C-alpha positions, 0 to 999 in steps of 0.5 A: 815255140808252142802255141800259147808260148809265154814270150814275156815274163816280167816281175814289174813295179808298182804293185806286187814288188812293193811287198818284199814277201812277193819278191823274196818268194820269187827269189826262193823259187829261182834258187830252188829251180837253179839247184835242180837244173831248171832254166827258162825257155829260150823264147821267154823274154824275162825282166825284173823291174822293182818299184824301189831300189830297196829291193836290190839291197835286200835281195842282194844281201839275201843272196837271191838276186844272183839266183834271179839273174841266173834265170834271166830276171836281172834288174832292168829299171825301177819304174813302169816297164812291161805293164805300161807297154815298155817291155822292149823289142823281142828277139827278131827271130822269135818275132818272125816265128810268131808272125810266120806261124801266127802263134798265139803268144802270151805274156805273164806279168806281176803288174796290174794292167793287161788290156788288149794290145798293151803289153806287147803288139805280138802278145795276143793275151797277157795274164797277171800273176804273182812274182813267183808265178812269173818265174814259174811260167818263164820256166814252163814257157807256155800257158797250155798246161796245168800249173798245179799238176803238170811238170814245169820242166825236168831236173838234171837227171831228166825227172819231171819237176812240178811247181809244188816241189820248188814253191817256198813255205811261208816260214822260209819267206818270213825268215828271209824277210825278217833277216834281210829287209831292214829300215836302214835300207829304206833310209839309205835309198830315200833320205838322200832324195830330200837333200836338195842342196843349193838350188839355183834360180833359172834365168827365166821362169818361161820354158824354152820350147824346142820345136824339134822335140818329140817328147815335149812341145808347146801344147795347143789347148787354146788353139785349133779345135779347142778354140772353136765353137762346138755347135753339136750339129752336122757331126759325123761318126768317127767310130761306131764301137761295141762294149768295153772300149778301154782307154788303151783302145782310145790312147794306147801306151804300148811300144810304137811300131814303125807301121803305125801313124806315130811310127811314121811321124817319128821316122819322118822326124829322123828318129831311128826305130829303136828310139821310138819308145812307147806312146806313154813316153811321148805324151808331152808332145801332142803331135805324137800323142794325137797319132795314138788316138784309136791306134790300138791294133785290137780296135773293132770299129764297126764302120769298117767291114770286109766283103763278108760283112765282118768287122775288121780288127785294127786302127781303122776308120771309114771316111764319109760320105766317100765310104773310103776305109783307111787308117784312123789317123788318115781319116782324122786328118781328112776330117780336120782339113774339112773342119768336119765336127765328129762324134763317137757312138759306143756301147757299155762301159766306154772308157773303162780301165786305166783312165788317162788324160790323153784318152780324152785329149786325143778325141777332142783334138781330132774334132770330136764334140760328143760321145753317145754311149750306153754307159761311161767309166766314171773317171773317163766321163769326168776327163771328157767333160774336162776336155769339153766333150759332151757325154750322152747316154742312151736310154736304158734298153736302147743301143746303137743297134736299136737305131741301126747306126752304121756310121753313114748318118749325120747327128745333131744334139738339141736341148738345154744342157743342164745336169742330167737333162733329157736331150735329143740326138737327131739322126739324119740318114742318107735316105732323108729319114730323120730319127729322134733319139732321146738321151741323158746329158751326162753333165752330172753337176752344175760345176760340170756344166760350167766347165763344159760350157767354158770349153773344158777345164783349162779354158775354165781355169784361164777364164777364172785367172783372167777374171781375177787379174783384171 
């Protein structure tokens, strides 16, 4: 394999495959490639996961599905796969070569998610592309070439073939779509979905919780940290972070590895590694999902550094005041045992990306009461409020570096929490120094203040429900 090898090429669901022209174009590329004797490189894991079963019908009728299958793009599913971290395992020999040679392996997919560490743990970068380009990169097998000019491969006679030679015209694509994409195909697939037949009532309206399940478990949102008082005093930093921390750093959705905290837990529960699945599939079980908090292997927690002072990449934390560097989950468990309130200090655009509830749930269940950042993603800020975590914003021009925050400090928050109020974070250093940091309370509305004061949106709902039933 070359450096820059494409190890995953996936035509994925929900975005590009919703447009028949894109899927048809990929099929036409495959047909031309097959005619010329081109093939995908042997190290490329390929897949086709359309968002709708209709895609199988029109591609089969057009004779293009067998062409895709010949290049390795057989249909594997009809829902989220690769761009939600569920591309499946690599061939063990290929994976070992990536490790042994420390290759810069990549993925190319036609989805809309490519955050660090999300697509596959061994894909150091992932690139979004149209379905026909995904097929082209599978043939090339590398990103280290000019796709407009250089050869993708050679034909049966050994002549170089460029992308231009196999790219279909708009007229070719339109002709296939006009002939083979039909309304009756959509009726065939979707009409039966609404024919429910006879619906039997359940014996009980209550769900029968199964204690050993790692997929769905009775949630703890009225217990533990979420039932306790948020004093906003004596908080220690769980992490000191830079800019652009995404929800994939906060709560990854990719495949669970055996050497991760969640992997160790699932192994202890008796699951074989091949059944670990992804973080996304276990979000109904808080004991697994909690172990995804800051579990991204690309995390850079500035509290964890090597002997040269360089930040160490990985799901790591430093337990204070001990100064012990350890895995993030072990630090969280240590702090939970002490009932130590926590905070997070971060840079700009905290929580950007594919905002999801567990990015807020995970930190709250860990005991995080406040997050001080230069700025917040709009949706994630709302999710934090909904979980009872206080978002605080540095004043313009000020950052964690302005105050030389290194994670050894203890923080208090003082002031009345009203919409966008001016609050003060009091930082206590180890040497006894007391520093006052002015911040803006990012509870932006009176309704958000009410939700936060209740402890979060679930607690607010419970209060309203009980008030209306008395």
